[in-house]
N, C-alpha and C positions, 0 to 999 in steps of 0.2 A: 182820840179827838172827838169832841161832841159834834153830832150831826146838826147842821144849822136848823133843820126842821124840828128836831127834838128840842133844841134850845128855844126856838120860837114858841113851840107849844107850852113850854114852861113859862115864858113871858106872858103868853095869852092867859094862862090860868092865873098867874099872879095879878094880871090886870083885872080879871073878873073878881078876884078877892077885893081889890081896890074899889071896884064899882059897887060891890055889896056893902062896903064900908062908906059909901057916899063920897068916894074920891073920884077924880077925873080919870078917864079911861086910857091909861098908858101903863105899859109894863116893859120891863127890861131884864134880861138874864145875861150873865157873863160867865164864860168858862175859860179855863186855861188847861189845855190838854184834855184829859179825861175828867177833870175836876170842876164841878160847878162851884164858883166862888161867890156868886151873888145872884139873887132873883128878887126884884123889888117892883113895887108899883108907885105911882105918883102919890105924894103926900102933901101937895101944896095946900089943900084946904085944911087938913088935920093939923098941920104944923104952922099955919099962917106964914109960910115961907115960900115966896114966889119962885125960888130957885130949887125947890124940892121935887124936881121932875124925876121921873122913873130912872132915867139914865144917871142922873146925879146921885140919886139914892143908891143905885147899884154900884157906881164907881166908889162911893164912900165905903160900902160894905165890902166890896172886893179888895180895896186897898187895906182895909182892916184885916181881912182874911189872910192876905199875903204878907202883911207886916211892912208895907212900903207904899210909896206913891206911884210907882210905875207898874203897869199891867202888861209887860212885854209878852207878845204872843197871844194875848187874850182875843177871844172871839165873842162878839156881842150880838144879841138878838133884841131888837127894839120893836115894839108893836107899831110904832109910827116913826117916820123919818126924823132923826134928831134935829131939834131946832139949832140955831147958831150957837147958843150957849152950851148946849150938850155936845154938839159937834166939836167945839173948841176943847171942852173938858176931855172928851174921848181922845183927841189928838194929844193933849198934854199928858194924859195917862199912858200914852204910847201903845194903845190897843192895835191889834193887827188888822182885824176885819170887823165890819159892822154890817149886819143883815137887818133889813127892816121890811115891814109889811105895808101899812098905809103910808100915804105921802103927806107932806106938809099941806098940800092943797086939799086933801081929804079932811084933815083936821080943821082947816079954815072953813070948809063947807059945813062941818058939824057945828060951827059957831065959835071956834077957838080963835083968839087974837094972835094970829101967827105973823111972824116976819117972813115974807115970801122970798127967802133966800135958800135955795136948795143946798142941801148938805154937800152934794157933789161940787157945786160951784165954790163953796167956802173952802173945801179941801184942796181943790185945784188952785185957787188963788193963794192959799197959804202954803202951797207946795208940801202938803201932808202926804205921808206914805200909807195912810189908812186905805184899805180896800173897802169900798162901799158897794153893797149888793142889795138892790131894791127888789120889791115884789115877792118876798118870801111869805107865803100864806096870806097874801094881800087881801083876799076876800074875807077871810076869817078876821083879820085885823080891822078892816073897815066895819065889819059887823059889830065890833066892840063899841063904836060910836052910837049905833042904834040901840044896843043893849043899855048903854049908859043913859041915853035920852029917855028910854022907856022906864028906867028904874030910878033915875035921879030925882031927889027931892030938892036939890039945889041946882039952880041954873047959873052957876058961876063959870064964866068962860075966861 
């Protein structure tokens, strides 16, 4: 089983690759058991696809890797609390646990146009079985926003 901190370190490094490519500062890694099945960064700007969040990209890659649409037992590390769209997609993919670092409020503070609906509230209202674990390497994940702001040539939020 992947250690959540190791998985988050992979998501952070992938996020930094995205920042270097002038993408928004979000990363996500997905493991099933001892197998890393996806590690992606946000591609919204590169793809001109507003749905190309890191979690969505990782879900797509993971589903391709396992050859199906369900990721039963998957563990996810996301550098930022998943937005409502990503939270719903993680639920539909049937992941087991989602670890995240920075919060939706942190993303909004960095200038992103967030819906202020905490993932925990959405999961509770939807009666999802996903286990949500906040604050994994939160300081490192919040630092990604500062790195992005310092290095970004585009200020698209």
